[in-house]
mmCIF file as gemmi writes it, N, C-alpha and C atoms, coordinates in Angstrom:
data_model
loop_
_atom_site.group_PDB
_atom_site.id
_atom_site.type_symbol
_atom_site.label_atom_id
_atom_site.label_alt_id
_atom_site.label_comp_id
_atom_site.label_asym_id
_atom_site.label_entity_id
_atom_site.label_seq_id
_atom_site.pdbx_PDB_ins_code
_atom_site.Cartn_x
_atom_site.Cartn_y
_atom_site.Cartn_z
_atom_site.occupancy
_atom_site.B_iso_or_equiv
_atom_site.pdbx_formal_charge
_atom_site.auth_seq_id
_atom_site.auth_asym_id
_atom_site.pdbx_PDB_model_num
ATOM 1 N N . MET Axp A 1 ? -6.604 12.729 23.707 1 0 ? 1 A 1
ATOM 2 C CA . MET Axp A 1 ? -5.141 12.873 23.642 1 0 ? 1 A 1
ATOM 3 C C . MET Axp A 1 ? -4.536 11.794 22.744 1 0 ? 1 A 1
ATOM 4 N N . TYR Axp A 2 ? -5.131 10.553 22.818 1 0 ? 2 A 1
ATOM 5 C CA . TYR Axp A 2 ? -4.732 9.434 21.997 1 0 ? 2 A 1
ATOM 6 C C . TYR Axp A 2 ? -5.808 9.11 20.827 1 0 ? 2 A 1
ATOM 7 N N . ILE Axp A 3 ? -5.238 8.522 19.713 1 0 ? 3 A 1
ATOM 8 C CA . ILE Axp A 3 ? -6.031 8.181 18.785 1 0 ? 3 A 1
ATOM 9 C C . ILE Axp A 3 ? -6.418 6.834 18.954 1 0 ? 3 A 1
ATOM 10 N N . GLU Axp A 4 ? -7.894 6.457 19.025 1 0 ? 4 A 1
ATOM 11 C CA . GLU Axp A 4 ? -8.223 5.055 19.101 1 0 ? 4 A 1
ATOM 12 C C . GLU Axp A 4 ? -8.092 4.402 17.579 1 0 ? 4 A 1
ATOM 13 N N . TYR Axp A 5 ? -7.62 3.058 17.871 1 0 ? 5 A 1
ATOM 14 C CA . TYR Axp A 5 ? -7.767 2.403 16.926 1 0 ? 5 A 1
ATOM 15 C C . TYR Axp A 5 ? -7.871 0.729 17.226 1 0 ? 5 A 1
ATOM 16 N N . THR Axp A 6 ? -8.141 -0.094 16.258 1 0 ? 6 A 1
ATOM 17 C CA . THR Axp A 6 ? -8.405 -1.525 16.417 1 0 ? 6 A 1
ATOM 18 C C . THR Axp A 6 ? -7.302 -2.343 15.66 1 0 ? 6 A 1
ATOM 19 N N . MET Axp A 7 ? -6.693 -3.223 16.307 1 0 ? 7 A 1
ATOM 20 C CA . MET Axp A 7 ? -5.771 -4.038 15.498 1 0 ? 7 A 1
ATOM 21 C C . MET Axp A 7 ? -6.574 -5.299 15.373 1 0 ? 7 A 1
ATOM 22 N N . ASP Axp A 8 ? -7.326 -5.426 14.411 1 0 ? 8 A 1
ATOM 23 C CA . ASP Axp A 8 ? -8.231 -6.519 14.126 1 0 ? 8 A 1
ATOM 24 C C . ASP Axp A 8 ? -7.793 -7.128 12.858 1 0 ? 8 A 1
ATOM 25 N N . PRO Axp A 9 ? -7.031 -8.141 12.567 1 0 ? 9 A 1
ATOM 26 C CA . PRO Axp A 9 ? -6.497 -8.77 11.576 1 0 ? 9 A 1
ATOM 27 C C . PRO Axp A 9 ? -7.706 -9.583 10.699 1 0 ? 9 A 1
ATOM 28 N N . LEU Axp A 10 ? -8.883 -9.526 11.099 1 0 ? 10 A 1
ATOM 29 C CA . LEU Axp A 10 ? -9.782 -10.079 10.389 1 0 ? 10 A 1
ATOM 30 C C . LEU Axp A 10 ? -10.549 -9.148 9.368 1 0 ? 10 A 1
ATOM 31 N N . THR Axp A 11 ? -10.35 -8.031 9.438 1 0 ? 11 A 1
ATOM 32 C CA . THR Axp A 11 ? -10.961 -7.148 8.395 1 0 ? 11 A 1
ATOM 33 C C . THR Axp A 11 ? -10.418 -7.107 6.899 1 0 ? 11 A 1
ATOM 34 N N . LEU Axp A 12 ? -8.969 -7.619 6.884 1 0 ? 12 A 1
ATOM 35 C CA . LEU Axp A 12 ? -8.686 -7.953 5.425 1 0 ? 12 A 1
ATOM 36 C C . LEU Axp A 12 ? -7.966 -9.265 5.449 1 0 ? 12 A 1
ATOM 37 N N . PRO Axp A 13 ? -7.908 -9.906 4.281 1 0 ? 13 A 1
ATOM 38 C CA . PRO Axp A 13 ? -7.023 -11.288 4.149 1 0 ? 13 A 1
ATOM 39 C C . PRO Axp A 13 ? -5.719 -10.825 4.636 1 0 ? 13 A 1
ATOM 40 N N . MET Axp A 14 ? -5.087 -11.894 5.075 1 0 ? 14 A 1
ATOM 41 C CA . MET Axp A 14 ? -3.619 -11.714 5.43 1 0 ? 14 A 1
ATOM 42 C C . MET Axp A 14 ? -2.813 -11.403 4.356 1 0 ? 14 A 1
ATOM 43 N N . ASP Axp A 15 ? -3.1 -12.173 3.202 1 0 ? 15 A 1
ATOM 44 C CA . ASP Axp A 15 ? -2.191 -12.071 1.873 1 0 ? 15 A 1
ATOM 45 C C . ASP Axp A 15 ? -3.388 -11.848 0.794 1 0 ? 15 A 1
ATOM 46 N N . LEU Axp A 16 ? -3.385 -10.442 0.379 1 0 ? 16 A 1
ATOM 47 C CA . LEU Axp A 16 ? -4.369 -9.998 -0.866 1 0 ? 16 A 1
ATOM 48 C C . LEU Axp A 16 ? -4.062 -10.845 -2.149 1 0 ? 16 A 1
ATOM 49 N N . GLN Axp A 17 ? -2.772 -11.123 -2.424 1 0 ? 17 A 1
ATOM 50 C CA . GLN Axp A 17 ? -2.46 -11.697 -3.471 1 0 ? 17 A 1
ATOM 51 C C . GLN Axp A 17 ? -3.125 -13.155 -3.719 1 0 ? 17 A 1
ATOM 52 N N . GLU Axp A 18 ? -3.548 -13.545 -2.695 1 0 ? 18 A 1
ATOM 53 C CA . GLU Axp A 18 ? -4.348 -14.953 -2.875 1 0 ? 18 A 1
ATOM 54 C C . GLU Axp A 18 ? -5.766 -14.793 -3.563 1 0 ? 18 A 1
ATOM 55 N N . ASP Axp A 19 ? -6.218 -13.59 -3.711 1 0 ? 19 A 1
ATOM 56 C CA . ASP Axp A 19 ? -7.57 -13.378 -4.092 1 0 ? 19 A 1
ATOM 57 C C . ASP Axp A 19 ? -7.311 -13.003 -5.815 1 0 ? 19 A 1
ATOM 58 N N . ILE Axp A 20 ? -6.221 -12.682 -6.096 1 0 ? 20 A 1
ATOM 59 C CA . ILE Axp A 20 ? -5.985 -12.032 -7.421 1 0 ? 20 A 1
ATOM 60 C C . ILE Axp A 20 ? -5.409 -13.387 -8.273 1 0 ? 20 A 1
ATOM 61 N N . PRO Axp A 21 ? -6.173 -13.42 -9.535 1 0 ? 21 A 1
ATOM 62 C CA . PRO Axp A 21 ? -5.759 -14.651 -10.609 1 0 ? 21 A 1
ATOM 63 C C . PRO Axp A 21 ? -4.247 -14.508 -10.996 1 0 ? 21 A 1
ATOM 64 N N . GLU Axp A 22 ? -3.69 -15.37 -11.172 1 0 ? 22 A 1
ATOM 65 C CA . GLU Axp A 22 ? -2.436 -15.359 -11.618 1 0 ? 22 A 1
ATOM 66 C C . GLU Axp A 22 ? -1.947 -14.499 -13.004 1 0 ? 22 A 1
ATOM 67 N N . ASN Axp A 23 ? -3.045 -14.433 -13.991 1 0 ? 23 A 1
ATOM 68 C CA . ASN Axp A 23 ? -2.744 -14.016 -15.223 1 0 ? 23 A 1
ATOM 69 C C . ASN Axp A 23 ? -3.512 -12.514 -15.153 1 0 ? 23 A 1
ATOM 70 N N . HIS Axp A 24 ? -3.675 -11.836 -13.993 1 0 ? 24 A 1
ATOM 71 C CA . HIS Axp A 24 ? -4.388 -10.566 -13.99 1 0 ? 24 A 1
ATOM 72 C C . HIS Axp A 24 ? -3.718 -9.526 -14.199 1 0 ? 24 A 1
ATOM 73 N N . LEU Axp A 25 ? -4.141 -8.521 -15.091 1 0 ? 25 A 1
ATOM 74 C CA . LEU Axp A 25 ? -3.443 -7.199 -15.581 1 0 ? 25 A 1
ATOM 75 C C . LEU Axp A 25 ? -2.995 -6.586 -14.089 1 0 ? 25 A 1
ATOM 76 N N . VAL Axp A 26 ? -3.402 -6.521 -13.12 1 0 ? 26 A 1
ATOM 77 C CA . VAL Axp A 26 ? -3.253 -5.762 -11.962 1 0 ? 26 A 1
ATOM 78 C C . VAL Axp A 26 ? -1.656 -6.189 -11.504 1 0 ? 26 A 1
ATOM 79 N N . ARG Axp A 27 ? -1.416 -7.415 -11.686 1 0 ? 27 A 1
ATOM 80 C CA . ARG Axp A 27 ? 0.155 -7.955 -11.249 1 0 ? 27 A 1
ATOM 81 C C . ARG Axp A 27 ? 1.174 -7.259 -12.013 1 0 ? 27 A 1
ATOM 82 N N . VAL Axp A 28 ? 0.841 -7.058 -13.315 1 0 ? 28 A 1
ATOM 83 C CA . VAL Axp A 28 ? 1.835 -6.236 -14.306 1 0 ? 28 A 1
ATOM 84 C C . VAL Axp A 28 ? 1.938 -4.963 -13.728 1 0 ? 28 A 1
ATOM 85 N N . VAL Axp A 29 ? 0.914 -4.258 -13.436 1 0 ? 29 A 1
ATOM 86 C CA . VAL Axp A 29 ? 0.855 -2.887 -13.019 1 0 ? 29 A 1
ATOM 87 C C . VAL Axp A 29 ? 1.552 -2.823 -11.661 1 0 ? 29 A 1
ATOM 88 N N . ASN Axp A 30 ? 1.533 -3.804 -10.567 1 0 ? 30 A 1
ATOM 89 C CA . ASN Axp A 30 ? 2.031 -3.733 -9.525 1 0 ? 30 A 1
ATOM 90 C C . ASN Axp A 30 ? 3.58 -3.856 -9.555 1 0 ? 30 A 1
ATOM 91 N N . ASP Axp A 31 ? 3.898 -4.773 -10.442 1 0 ? 31 A 1
ATOM 92 C CA . ASP Axp A 31 ? 5.435 -4.914 -10.862 1 0 ? 31 A 1
ATOM 93 C C . ASP Axp A 31 ? 6.161 -3.752 -11.288 1 0 ? 31 A 1
ATOM 94 N N . ALA Axp A 32 ? 5.529 -3.112 -12.362 1 0 ? 32 A 1
ATOM 95 C CA . ALA Axp A 32 ? 5.946 -1.705 -12.925 1 0 ? 32 A 1
ATOM 96 C C . ALA Axp A 32 ? 5.846 -0.696 -11.794 1 0 ? 32 A 1
ATOM 97 N N . VAL Axp A 33 ? 4.921 -0.464 -11.056 1 0 ? 33 A 1
ATOM 98 C CA . VAL Axp A 33 ? 5.236 0.588 -10.017 1 0 ? 33 A 1
ATOM 99 C C . VAL Axp A 33 ? 6.002 0.186 -8.994 1 0 ? 33 A 1
ATOM 100 N N . ASN Axp A 34 ? 6.271 -1.108 -8.522 1 0 ? 34 A 1
ATOM 101 C CA . ASN Axp A 34 ? 7.356 -1.381 -7.63 1 0 ? 34 A 1
ATOM 102 C C . ASN Axp A 34 ? 8.744 -1.192 -8.114 1 0 ? 34 A 1
ATOM 103 N N . ARG Axp A 35 ? 8.891 -0.975 -9.569 1 0 ? 35 A 1
ATOM 104 C CA . ARG Axp A 35 ? 10.201 -0.633 -10.098 1 0 ? 35 A 1
ATOM 105 C C . ARG Axp A 35 ? 10.484 0.595 -10.187 1 0 ? 35 A 1
ATOM 106 N N . LEU Axp A 36 ? 9.578 1.46 -9.946 1 0 ? 36 A 1
ATOM 107 C CA . LEU Axp A 36 ? 9.922 2.83 -10.16 1 0 ? 36 A 1
ATOM 108 C C . LEU Axp A 36 ? 10.495 3.216 -8.725 1 0 ? 36 A 1
ATOM 109 N N . PRO Axp A 37 ? 11.605 4.498 -9.042 1 0 ? 37 A 1
ATOM 110 C CA . PRO Axp A 37 ? 12.275 4.931 -7.936 1 0 ? 37 A 1
ATOM 111 C C . PRO Axp A 37 ? 11.614 5.578 -7.05 1 0 ? 37 A 1
ATOM 112 N N . MET Axp A 38 ? 11.551 5.488 -5.757 1 0 ? 38 A 1
ATOM 113 C CA . MET Axp A 38 ? 10.763 6.461 -4.799 1 0 ? 38 A 1
ATOM 114 C C . MET Axp A 38 ? 11.072 7.944 -4.986 1 0 ? 38 A 1
ATOM 115 N N . LYS Axp A 39 ? 12.462 8.153 -5.353 1 0 ? 39 A 1
ATOM 116 C CA . LYS Axp A 39 ? 12.716 9.551 -5.268 1 0 ? 39 A 1
ATOM 117 C C . LYS Axp A 39 ? 11.767 10.405 -6.333 1 0 ? 39 A 1
ATOM 118 N N . ILE Axp A 40 ? 11.312 9.733 -7.262 1 0 ? 40 A 1
ATOM 119 C CA . ILE Axp A 40 ? 10.414 10.667 -8.35 1 0 ? 40 A 1
ATOM 120 C C . ILE Axp A 40 ? 9.204 10.973 -7.554 1 0 ? 40 A 1
ATOM 121 N N . PHE Axp A 41 ? 8.709 10.424 -6.471 1 0 ? 41 A 1
ATOM 122 C CA . PHE Axp A 41 ? 7.671 10.81 -5.81 1 0 ? 41 A 1
ATOM 123 C C . PHE Axp A 41 ? 7.883 11.682 -4.909 1 0 ? 41 A 1
ATOM 124 N N . THR Axp A 42 ? 8.924 12.055 -4.239 1 0 ? 42 A 1
ATOM 125 C CA . THR Axp A 42 ? 9.16 12.917 -3.189 1 0 ? 42 A 1
ATOM 126 C C . THR Axp A 42 ? 8.871 14.235 -3.403 1 0 ? 42 A 1
ATOM 127 N N . PRO Axp A 43 ? 9.388 14.652 -4.534 1 0 ? 43 A 1
ATOM 128 C CA . PRO Axp A 43 ? 8.742 16.311 -4.693 1 0 ? 43 A 1
ATOM 129 C C . PRO Axp A 43 ? 7.311 16.509 -4.837 1 0 ? 43 A 1
ATOM 130 N N . ALA Axp A 44 ? 6.466 15.498 -5.129 1 0 ? 44 A 1
ATOM 131 C CA . ALA Axp A 44 ? 4.982 15.672 -5.075 1 0 ? 44 A 1
ATOM 132 C C . ALA Axp A 44 ? 4.435 15.51 -3.697 1 0 ? 44 A 1
ATOM 133 N N . TYR Axp A 45 ? 5.298 15.099 -2.645 1 0 ? 45 A 1
ATOM 134 C CA . TYR Axp A 45 ? 4.942 14.784 -1.365 1 0 ? 45 A 1
ATOM 135 C C . TYR Axp A 45 ? 4.904 16.093 -0.496 1 0 ? 45 A 1
ATOM 136 N N . PRO Axp A 46 ? 4.015 16.656 -0.003 1 0 ? 46 A 1
ATOM 137 C CA . PRO Axp A 46 ? 4.039 17.965 0.676 1 0 ? 46 A 1
ATOM 138 C C . PRO Axp A 46 ? 4.503 17.614 2.114 1 0 ? 46 A 1
ATOM 139 N N . GLY Axp A 47 ? 4.563 16.527 2.664 1 0 ? 47 A 1
ATOM 140 C CA . GLY Axp A 47 ? 5.009 16.296 3.949 1 0 ? 47 A 1
ATOM 141 C C . GLY Axp A 47 ? 3.929 16.45 4.847 1 0 ? 47 A 1
ATOM 142 N N . GLY Axp A 48 ? 4.106 16.686 6.223 1 0 ? 48 A 1
ATOM 143 C CA . GLY Axp A 48 ? 3.109 17.097 7.271 1 0 ? 48 A 1
ATOM 144 C C . GLY Axp A 48 ? 2.628 15.591 7.953 1 0 ? 48 A 1
ATOM 145 N N . GLY Axp A 49 ? 1.411 16.014 8.048 1 0 ? 49 A 1
ATOM 146 C CA . GLY Axp A 49 ? 0.641 14.684 8.652 1 0 ? 49 A 1
ATOM 147 C C . GLY Axp A 49 ? 1.13 14.611 10.145 1 0 ? 49 A 1
ATOM 148 N N . GLN Axp A 50 ? 0.776 13.417 10.729 1 0 ? 50 A 1
ATOM 149 C CA . GLN Axp A 50 ? 1.16 13.113 12.147 1 0 ? 50 A 1
ATOM 150 C C . GLN Axp A 50 ? 1.721 11.818 12.243 1 0 ? 50 A 1
ATOM 151 N N . ASP Axp A 51 ? 2.469 11.711 13.538 1 0 ? 51 A 1
ATOM 152 C CA . ASP Axp A 51 ? 3.416 10.532 13.715 1 0 ? 51 A 1
ATOM 153 C C . ASP Axp A 51 ? 2.5 9.399 13.944 1 0 ? 51 A 1
ATOM 154 N N . SER Axp A 52 ? 2.825 8.095 13.473 1 0 ? 52 A 1
ATOM 155 C CA . SER Axp A 52 ? 1.801 7.005 13.845 1 0 ? 52 A 1
ATOM 156 C C . SER Axp A 52 ? 2.138 6.448 15.25 1 0 ? 52 A 1
């Protein structure tokens, strides 16, 4: 009936940006994606799934 899960903070670093160099291209891509309005993705999302 319940989904089992583990709340283990040690599986990933607390802040992933610490491992990314300052001048890495991924920072530019991340900034560009974060500036996109979320409403452009809504038509492509079919919905569904289950509550968390």
